C-alpha positions in Angstrom: 0.0 0.1 0.1 1.1 3.8 -0.7 2.2 5.9 2.2 -0.4 8.0 3.7 1.5 11.0 2.2 1.8 9.5 -1.3 -2.2 8.9 -1.2 -2.5 12.5 -0.3 -0.3 13.7 -3.1 -2.3 11.4 -5.5 -5.3 12.6 -4.5 -4.5 16.4 -5.0 -3.5 15.6 -8.6 -6.5 13.4 -9.0 -8.7 16.6 -7.8 -6.8 18.9 -9.8 -6.9 17.4 -13.1 -10.4 15.6 -12.7 -13.4 16.6 -15.0 -15.9 19.1 -13.5 -18.1 17.6 -11.0 -21.2 19.5 -12.2 -20.5 17.4 -15.8 -19.5 20.5 -17.8 -17.4 19.0 -20.6 -18.4 15.8 -20.7 -19.5 14.5 -24.2 -21.0 10.7 -22.9 -25.0 11.4 -22.5 -25.0 8.4 -20.3 -22.3 9.8 -18.0 -23.9 13.2 -17.9 -27.0 11.7 -16.9 -24.8 9.7 -14.3 -23.4 12.8 -12.7 -26.8 14.5 -12.9 -29.0 11.9 -11.2 -26.4 10.4 -9.1 -23.2 12.2 -8.1 -24.8 15.3 -7.9 -28.1 13.7 -6.0 -28.5 15.2 -2.6 -30.9 12.8 -1.5 -30.5 10.4 1.5 -30.7 7.0 0.7 -33.7 5.0 2.5 -33.0 4.2 6.0 -29.8 5.8 6.0 -30.1 7.2 9.8 -30.4 3.5 10.8 -26.9 2.3 9.0 -25.3 5.5 10.6 -26.7 4.7 13.9 -25.2 0.9 13.5 -21.9 2.4 12.3 -21.8 4.9 15.3 -22.5 1.5 17.6 -19.8 -0.4 15.9 -17.2 2.5 16.2 -17.4 2.0 20.2 -17.9 -1.7 20.5 -14.9 -3.0 22.2 -15.8 -6.9 21.6 -12.4 -8.7 20.6 -12.7 -10.8 17.4 -10.4 -13.1 16.1 -9.3 -12.2 12.7 -7.2 -13.5 10.0 -7.1 -11.3 6.7 -6.7 -13.3 3.8 -6.3 -9.9 1.7 -4.0 -7.3 1.6 -4.5 -6.3 5.1 -5.6 -3.2 6.5 -3.7 0.3 6.5 -4.4 0.7 10.6 -4.1 -3.1 11.9 -3.5 -6.5 10.7 -3.1 -8.4 13.9 -5.0 -11.5 13.9 -6.9 -10.4 17.4 -8.8 -7.2 16.5 -11.5 -5.1 18.2 -14.9 -4.6 16.6 -14.3 -0.8 16.8 -10.7 -0.8 15.1 -12.2 -2.8 12.5 -15.0 -0.5 11.8 -12.6 2.2 11.7 -10.3 0.9 9.2 -12.9 -1.2 7.0 -16.3 0.6 7.2 -16.8 2.5 3.9 -17.0 5.9 4.7 -20.5 7.7 5.0 -20.1 9.6 1.8 -19.3 6.5 -0.4 -21.6 3.9 1.2 -24.3 6.2 0.4 -22.9 6.7 -3.0 -23.0 3.1 -3.5 -26.8 2.9 -2.4 -27.5 5.7 -4.8 -25.6 3.8 -7.8 -28.0 0.6 -7.1 -31.0 2.7 -6.5 -30.2 4.4 -10.2 -29.5 1.1 -12.1 -31.6 -1.6 -10.1 -28.9 -4.3 -11.0 -30.1 -8.0 -11.0 -27.9 -10.1 -8.8 -25.3 -7.9 -6.9 -22.1 -9.4 -5.6 -20.2 -7.7 -2.8 -16.7 -9.1 -2.3 -15.8 -7.9 1.1 -18.5 -7.8 3.8 -16.6 -6.2 6.7 -19.0 -5.3 9.8 -22.0 -5.4 7.0 -22.9 -1.6 7.1 -22.3 -1.1 3.2 -23.9 -4.5 2.8 -27.2 -3.1 4.2 -26.8 0.1 2.2 -27.0 -2.0 -0.9 -29.5 -4.4 0.1 -31.6 -1.6 1.0 -31.3 0.3 -2.2 -31.9 -3.0 -4.4 -35.6 -3.0 -3.4 -35.9 -6.8 -2.8 -32.9 -7.9 -5.4 -30.5 -10.3 -4.2 -27.4 -9.4 -2.9 -24.7 -11.9 -2.3 -21.9 -10.9 0.3 -18.7 -12.3 0.6 -16.4 -12.4 3.8 -13.3 -14.3 4.3 -13.0 -14.3 8.0 -15.5 -16.1 10.0 -15.9 -14.0 13.0 -16.2 -10.7 11.1 -19.1 -12.7 8.9 -20.8 -13.4 12.0 -20.8 -9.9 13.4 -22.3 -8.7 10.1 -25.2 -11.2 10.4 -26.0 -9.1 13.4 -25.6 -5.9 11.8 -27.9 -7.3 9.0 -30.4 -8.8 11.5 -30.6 -5.7 13.5 -31.4 -3.6 10.2 -34.0 -6.0 9.1 -31.8 -7.1 5.9 -33.3 -9.9 4.4 -32.5 -9.9 0.8 -28.6 -10.3 1.5 -26.9 -13.7 1.8 -23.3 -14.0 3.6 -21.2 -16.7 1.8 -18.3 -17.0 4.0 -14.3 -18.4 2.8 -11.5 -17.8 0.6 -12.5 -15.8 -2.5 -10.9 -18.0 -4.7 -13.4 -20.8 -4.0 -16.3 -19.2 -2.8 -16.3 -16.6 -5.9 -16.7 -19.4 -8.7 -19.1 -21.4 -6.7 -21.2 -18.9 -6.6 -21.1 -17.7 -10.0 -21.8 -21.2 -11.2 -25.3 -21.1 -9.2 -26.2 -17.1 -11.1 -27.5 -16.8 -14.9 -26.0 -13.6 -14.7 -24.3 -10.4 -12.6 -26.0 -7.2 -12.8 -23.1 -5.1 -10.5 -20.2 -6.3 -8.5 -18.4 -4.2 -5.9 -14.8 -5.7 -5.4 -13.3 -4.7 -2.0 -11.7 -7.8 -0.2 -8.3 -8.1 -1.5 -6.4 -5.0 -2.8 -3.5 -7.1 -4.7 -3.1 -7.2 -8.5 -3.4 -11.0 -9.1 -6.5 -11.5 -7.2 -8.1 -8.4 -8.4 -7.5 -9.3 -12.2 -8.7 -12.8 -11.2 -12.0 -12.0 -10.0 -12.5 -9.5 -12.9 -12.0 -12.3 -15.4 -14.3 -14.5 -13.3 -17.0 -12.0 -13.1 -16.8 -11.4 -16.7 -17.7 -14.7 -17.5 -21.3 -13.6 -16.2 -21.7 -10.2 -17.3 -23.5 -8.6 -20.2 -23.8 -5.0 -21.6 -25.8 -4.0 -18.9 -23.6 -5.2 -16.1 -21.2 -3.0 -14.1 -18.3 -3.6 -11.8 -17.0 -1.5 -8.9 -13.7 -1.5 -7.8 -12.9 0.0 -4.2 -9.6 1.6 -3.8 -7.9 2.0 -7.2 -5.2 4.1 -6.1 -4.5 2.2 -2.8 -1.3 0.8 -4.1 1.1 0.3 -7.3 -0.6 -3.0 -7.3 -4.1 -1.5 -7.6 -3.4 1.1 -10.1 -1.7 -1.4 -12.4 -4.9 -3.5 -12.3 -6.8 -0.6 -12.7 -5.0 0.2 -15.7 -5.2 -3.2 -17.1 -9.1 -3.3 -16.4 -9.4 -0.3 -18.4 -7.6 -2.0 -21.4 -9.3 -4.8 -21.4 -11.4 -5.4 -25.2 -14.6 -5.7 -23.0 -14.6 -2.6 -21.2 -16.2 0.5 -23.1 -16.3 3.1 -20.2 -14.9 3.4 -16.9 -15.3 6.5 -14.5 -12.6 7.2 -11.8 -13.8 8.9 -8.6 -10.3 8.0 -6.9 -11.5 5.8 -3.7 -13.6 3.8 -6.5 -13.6 2.9 -10.1 -16.7 2.2 -12.0 -16.7 -0.2 -15.0 -19.3 -0.6 -17.9 -19.6 -3.0 -20.8 -22.0 -0.9 -22.8 -22.0 -1.5 -26.7 -23.3 1.9 -27.5 -19.9 3.1 -27.2 -17.9 3.0 -30.4 -14.5 3.6 -29.1 -13.4 3.0 -25.2 -13.9 6.1 -23.0 -12.5 6.6 -19.8 -13.7 9.7 -17.2 -11.8 11.0 -14.5 -14.6 12.9 -12.5 -14.5 15.1 -9.3 -16.4 13.8 -6.4 
């Protein structure tokens, strides 16, 4: 992972060079509408106050969990015994981006949502509430964390999300065999080049022109930036949107030439 100073420098470069946040100069009607209807949408997602109340509870919970991280680890803490509040501080998607993910789901209403990286389940609940009954399959490699996420989902009365425990290298192919297609995938479970590219290739097998993927922390490390660049160059990818902390990947056939946008958010 990049040092904090490097990330700050990269964010400043992104902010200075990104396209205007209001969509000025964006030539794609699809992207312009996405900016207007999603990125500039100030409406609070359904039951967001409940999700944020749960976040506050988790941020003060002193329960100790036995956690074996299968991914690239945490910037703050990568010890096997970790406190719930520390996991929440390090791994929960910030409110701004958790709510953005909910707005994206609400806008596109994708069929079959896969989340790779459940953590404590707050973002899962945002996705599930926005999905309006569509199934959400969320994957977590640490059993103790998965159990805690189940508590979060139960407390927030989420019934359309299913937690799948285990190593992504095994659980993702097994899940994909059971699905006809993937409408949306949110990849936030292993910030390394080789696993990220493998997830991308596996998910591609069940995607179509209306599917889209969201990759978390695309500028988190040299490996993630390498993966993001390679994904952008894949022949099946026709459109990407770089929001710095997340990157969106589309396969829309209406684009005659690939289009890659970096938008200030």
